C-alpha angles and dihedrals in degrees: 000000000000090000091051093049092046091049091051092050092049091050093050092049092048092052096048096080091049091053092048092052093054092065115102116226112248112223136144095195111129098174129051124261089254123037119234130209112302094008125104130174106246089224093054136173088055119196116233146109105312119209097183113114118224091258093049091048092051091048091049090052092047091048087055089060101266120137133195094024107194140166090030109180136164108231128211090265092061094254122133110225128189147153116246144157125250129164091356094305132107110231140173109244134184138198121201131200090268091059095252112154112206133179112218113241 
């Protein structure tokens, strides 16, 4: 009886990882955690914990073609917001934790 019980326990433990692997992850994310060149999350700017430093945020905005980046501040939603110039216009621009650069409309 002890052998039978032990065998059943071993079989159940061996099958557990296989059952766990068959589950499909449930996610609704359609864009990556970090944006890449030419790709922006349609819901940007996305609120979330932002790990960009002020210097990194300014560089990211400048790399996106913005000049004279001023008043750069991290808001309570985790989005960097600034005023900058692009194409001869002064605009409000933001950078979220995914790296999405968005001009306010």
